[in-house]
C-alpha positions as CSV (number, residue, x, y, z in Angstrom):
1,M,114.4,-5.8,14.7
2,A,114.0,-2.9,17.1
3,E,112.3,-3.5,20.5
4,V,108.7,-2.2,20.6
5,E,107.7,-0.1,23.6
6,L,104.6,-1.6,25.3
7,T,102.1,1.1,26.0
8,E,98.4,1.4,26.4
9,K,98.2,3.6,23.2
10,L,99.9,0.7,21.2
11,L,97.6,-1.9,22.6
12,G,94.5,0.3,21.7
13,R,95.9,0.8,18.2
14,I,96.5,-2.8,17.4
15,A,93.3,-4.2,19.1
16,G,90.7,-1.3,18.7
17,W,88.7,0.6,21.3
18,Q,86.2,-2.2,22.0
19,A,88.9,-4.8,22.9
20,L,90.7,-2.2,24.9
21,Q,87.5,-1.4,26.9
22,E,86.8,-5.1,27.5
23,A,90.4,-5.6,28.6
24,R,90.2,-2.7,31.1
25,A,87.1,-4.4,32.6
26,L,89.0,-7.7,32.9
27,V,91.9,-6.0,34.7
28,E,89.6,-4.1,37.0
29,A,87.7,-7.3,37.9
30,G,91.0,-9.1,38.8
31,Q,90.6,-11.6,36.0
32,V,94.2,-11.4,34.8
33,L,96.0,-14.0,36.8
34,S,99.6,-13.4,35.5
35,A,101.3,-11.1,33.1
36,S,104.9,-10.9,31.9
37,W,106.7,-8.9,29.2
38,T,110.0,-10.2,27.8
39,P,110.3,-8.3,24.5
40,P,108.9,-9.2,22.0
41,V,106.7,-11.7,23.9
42,L,103.9,-10.6,26.2
43,Q,102.2,-13.6,28.0
44,G,99.9,-14.4,30.8
45,I,96.7,-16.1,32.0
46,V,93.3,-14.5,31.9
47,R,90.1,-15.9,33.5
48,A,86.9,-15.5,31.6
49,G,84.0,-17.0,33.6
50,T,85.0,-20.6,34.4
51,V,87.6,-20.9,31.7
52,S,91.2,-19.6,31.8
53,F,93.0,-18.6,28.7
54,R,96.7,-18.5,28.0
55,A,96.9,-15.1,26.3
56,G,99.5,-12.8,25.0
57,L,101.1,-11.2,22.0
58,V,104.3,-11.4,20.0
59,L,105.1,-7.8,19.1
60,K,107.5,-7.9,16.2
61,D,107.0,-4.3,15.5
62,A,104.1,-1.7,16.0
63,V,102.2,-3.3,13.1
64,N,103.3,-7.0,12.9
65,V,101.7,-8.6,15.9
66,D,100.7,-12.2,16.6
67,N,98.0,-13.1,19.1
68,L,98.8,-16.0,21.3
69,C,95.4,-16.4,23.0
70,S,93.5,-19.6,22.7
71,C,90.0,-18.0,22.8
72,R,87.5,-18.6,20.0
73,S,87.7,-15.1,18.4
74,S,91.5,-15.3,18.2
75,R,91.6,-18.9,16.8
76,Q,88.7,-18.5,14.3
77,W,88.9,-14.9,13.2
78,G,92.5,-14.0,14.0
79,T,91.5,-10.9,15.9
80,I,93.6,-9.3,18.7
81,C,91.3,-10.2,21.7
82,A,90.6,-8.5,24.9
83,H,92.3,-11.3,26.8
84,S,95.7,-10.5,25.3
85,V,95.3,-6.7,25.7
86,A,94.3,-7.3,29.3
87,V,97.6,-9.1,29.9
88,G,99.4,-6.1,28.5
89,L,97.3,-3.7,30.6
90,R,98.0,-5.7,33.8
91,H,101.8,-5.7,33.1
92,L,101.8,-2.0,32.5
93,R,99.8,-1.4,35.7
94,A,102.3,-3.7,37.7
95,A,105.3,-1.8,36.3
96,R,103.7,1.5,37.2
97,E,103.0,0.3,40.7
98,S,106.5,-0.9,41.1
99,K,107.9,2.3,40.0
100,D,105.7,4.3,42.3
101,Q,106.8,2.1,45.3
102,C,110.5,2.9,44.8
103,A,110.1,6.5,43.7
104,P,111.5,9.0,46.2
105,A,108.9,10.7,48.4
106,T,108.7,14.4,48.4
107,P,110.8,15.8,51.4
108,P,108.8,17.6,54.0
109,P,108.8,21.4,53.9
110,P,111.5,23.0,55.9
111,G,110.7,23.7,59.6
112,V,107.9,21.2,59.9
113,A,108.0,19.9,63.5
114,G,108.2,16.2,64.1
115,T,109.7,15.2,60.8
116,S,113.2,14.2,59.9
117,P,114.8,14.2,56.4
118,R,114.7,11.0,54.4
119,P,117.9,9.1,53.7
120,A,119.6,10.0,50.4
121,E,118.8,6.6,49.0
122,R,116.3,3.9,49.7
123,P,116.1,0.3,48.2
124,C,113.8,-0.6,45.5
125,P,112.5,-4.0,44.5
126,G,115.3,-6.1,43.0
127,G,118.0,-4.5,45.1
128,K,118.3,-1.4,43.0
129,R,118.7,1.9,44.9
130,L,117.2,5.1,43.8
131,A,118.7,8.4,44.8
132,S,116.2,10.9,46.1
133,R,115.9,14.2,44.3
């Protein structure tokens, strides 16, 4: 079984545009309390009003997907719900933010007063070092 790449496009394809829009709203409202991706399992916790759901997906491949959410639509109708998609979107956002934090900054233009060149490497989260370009 090949590892599936988690992307927003994939989430939209498996859940549909309406669930994707609802998921974006949940993420923007800060309702996704946790999100983690350890292929093939995506899992997290999403708050919906006064209730919190354990949500997520098991992505066996791009078509064979199990929803882990305990919400009504998932349990009764077997749909891929906005809660599980929101967990995926939050994980993707966190990964993007982490990548942006450790990406090298653009060096200042030559001859700009008061600036010094950046070191050749700087640490990233997790102790990794990223060489500047």
